[in-house]
N, C-alpha and C positions, 0 to 999 in steps of 0.2 A: 739817645744819650746826650749828656751835657757836652758842650764844646770842650775840646781837648787843649790843654796847656802844654806847650813844648818849652822845656828849659834847655838852654845851651850852657854847658859847663866847659868854658873855652880854654882854660889853662891848668887849673888844679895846682896842687903843691907837691906832687910826686913825679908826674910826667916830665921828661926832659927833652931837649932837642936831640939828644942821642937816640931817643925813642922815635921822634918824628921831628925833622928839621923845620916843619911848618908851624910849630907851636908858637903862639903869640906870647911875648914876654914883656915888652915895654908898655907903658900906659897907652901910647898911640896905637900900637899893634893890638892890644886888648880891646880898646875902644872901637877901632875899625872893624875888628872881627865880630864884636857884639852887634855893631850896626848892620853888618851884612847878614848875620844870623837873624836879626829882627826883620829885615826885609824878606827873608826866606820863610818866616812864620814863627820864630821863637818869640815868646812874650815875657820870658824870664831869662836873665843872664846871671849865672852863678859865677862869682869872681873871686880869684885868689890873686894877690900881688906878688910880683917877682922883682928882685934886684936885676940890674943890667946883666949880671953874670948868670942869671937864671935861678939863683937860690931863692927859696921862699922868703917872703918879707912880711913883717908885721908893722912896718912903718906907717904911722897915721897919715903923714903927708903924701905918701905914695898912693894909698887908698883914696884919699881925697882927690888927688889928681885924676885917677882913673874914673871915679864917680862923676866928676865935673865933665870930663871929656865924653863919657857915655851920654850924660844928660844933654849935652850940646847937640848930640846927633839924633837921638830918638827917645820915645817914651817907654822903652822897655822897663820892666820891673827889675830893679837891681837887688840881687841877693848876695850878700857878702859872707864869706866863710868865717867861722870862729873855731874851726878844727885845728888841732895841734899835733899832727903826725910828726913825732920825733923832734919837734921844735923845742928849743930851750928858751928860758926867760921867765919873767914873772907872769902870773896868771892874768893880770890886767892887760897884758899885751894881746891877749886873745879877744878882748872886747873894746879896747881903746879906740879902734878905728870906726866904731859904730857912731862916733860923733859926726860922721859924714851923712848920717840919717838915711841909710838904705831903707827901702820898704820891707825887705825881708833879710833874715840872717839865719844861717844854719845853727841848729841846736842839737847836739848829740848828748843824750841823757846817761851815757855809760861809757866805760873804758873797754879797750880791746887791743889785742896784739895784731900786728901785721908784719909777717916775715921777721925782720930783725929790728923793727921799730914798735913803739907802743903809743897809743893815743890815750892819755890819762885825763879822765873826767871824773874827779872825785865827787861824792855827793855834795860836799860843801861848795866846790867850784860850780857845779851844775846849778845849785840854788842861786849863787851870786850872778851867774850868767843870765839866768831867767829874770832876775830882778833888774839887771841892766837892760835887757831887751825890752822889758815892760816900761822902764823909765823912758826909753826913746820911742815907745809906741811902735815897735817893729813887729812884724808878723814872723814868728819862729817857724822855720822849716825843720821839723823834728826828724833827724836822720836816724834810720834804723839799720845798723850794721849787724845786729845780733838779736835773736828773738826776745831776750830778757829786757832789751831797751824799751819795748812797748810798755811793759809793766811799770818800768821806772817813770816813763812819761805820764802814764795814767795816774800814778801816785802824786806827781807834781801838779797835775791838773786838779786832782781832788783837794790838794792843799791850797789851791788858788794861784800857784805860780805860773801855770799855763792856762790860757783862756780858751774855752771851747767856742766854736768848733775848731778842732785841731787839724793841722795839715802835716801829713807824714811823707817823708821821702824814703822809700825802701831802697837800700843800696846792697845789691847782691853780688856775689862772686869775688869779694875781697878776700884774699888769703887770711884765714883766721876768723872769717865771718860766715855769713849765710851763703851756702852754695846756690848758684843761679840755676834754678829749675822751677817748673810749673807748680809742683807740689808745695815747695817752700813759699813761693809767691802767694798761692791761694791761702795758705795758713796765715801769712801776714795780713792779707786783705780781710780775712774773717776775724782777726784778733783786735781790730781797732773799733772805736765807737762808730755806730752807723751814721752819725751826722758828720763824720770826718771826711776830709778830702785826702787823696793820696796820689803820689807819683812814683814811678819805678825807674831805677837806674841799675845798670850792671856793668862790671868792668870786663875788658877784654872780649873774648868770643861770646860771652853771655849778653853783651849789650843789645844787639839787634833782636834776638829771640825774646828777651824780657820786654823790650820796647813794644814788640808786636803784641805780646800778651796784654800790656797796658792799654794799647789801642782797642783791642777787641773786648776787654773787660770793662771798658768805660771809664778808665782813670786817665792820668796824665803821665807824661814821659820826659825823661832827661837823656840827652846825648851830648857828645863833645869829646875833644881830645883829652880832657881830664880823665875820662873813663876808658877810652879805647882809641888807639892811634891808627887803626886800620879801617879802610873802607870795605875791603873784603879780604879773603885769605891771601896773604902774601903781597897785598897792595896797600901801601900807606895812604891814609886820607890826605887829600890836597889841602884841606882846611876844615874848620868846624862847619862851615856853610854847607859843604857837600853832605855831611851827616844829617844836618837839619833838613835839607831839601829832600833827601831820600825818605825821611819819616813823614814829611808833609805829603809826599806823593802816595806813600802807603796809606796814610790816613784818608786821603781823598778816595783811594781805591776801596777802602773799607767803610766809606760813608761816615767818617768822623770829621765834623767841621772843626777847624782850628780857631782857638780863641785869640782875639786881639789882646794887647795889654789891658785895655779898658775892660774887656769882658773877663779877663783873668783876675783883675782886681775885684770884680763883683763876685766871681766864683769863690775866691779865697777870703773875701771879707776885708779887703784892704782899702783904707782911705775913703775918699768921697765917692768912689765908684762902687762901693759895697752896697 
């Protein structure tokens, strides 16, 4: 099997310190957490910005500060969010921070409900976001929260707005989205082009089982406090590093080598290392 990429989703836009007091929020906290996850084996850091009070932020200067602090510490691949769960503001706020030139950015090709919030990605917005990602020469991580989003992504690729080979991030277990089970995962895996790469994430109790499926099925995996605040039943995770270290150990036990950031760039076709 190809070497496995671990993504650390360290903060997110929904998890709060009420859920886990160890959630990193400030730029220094996020950068330090990313650095420790990188040392533990993560080659991609998926990043959301927060204001000091913990509320999700779309401020460009805040993202730039985080990106600079991470780059000072390590060579991890930076993957910035463009997701808008329940956030208000103009659409451009969702992509303005891409001026900080991350190597990757999330790209969700459709809309969905989540409990009492909604993530709105209209067809017009999705096309504009694709154009902006292409303008900055960023690798899109195509987030799949619902089965129909794969078809939307393939239509965008056919029109030339997404460049193959595509990289998919399956996100299972989100209320209103795809339930986290093996049957649904296999359907997702079998529904994308054969030359695509893929990673799997799941929220809450589905995180670890889906990560293990990703390891044994030859794909890539995502973990972190964005998706799950527990290490095991009833025990909060000490930090994101604890979650990354566990997966690195499982990968070693299952004979999956872990990709360095340089190797991950080659696998994903990013930059000079591709």
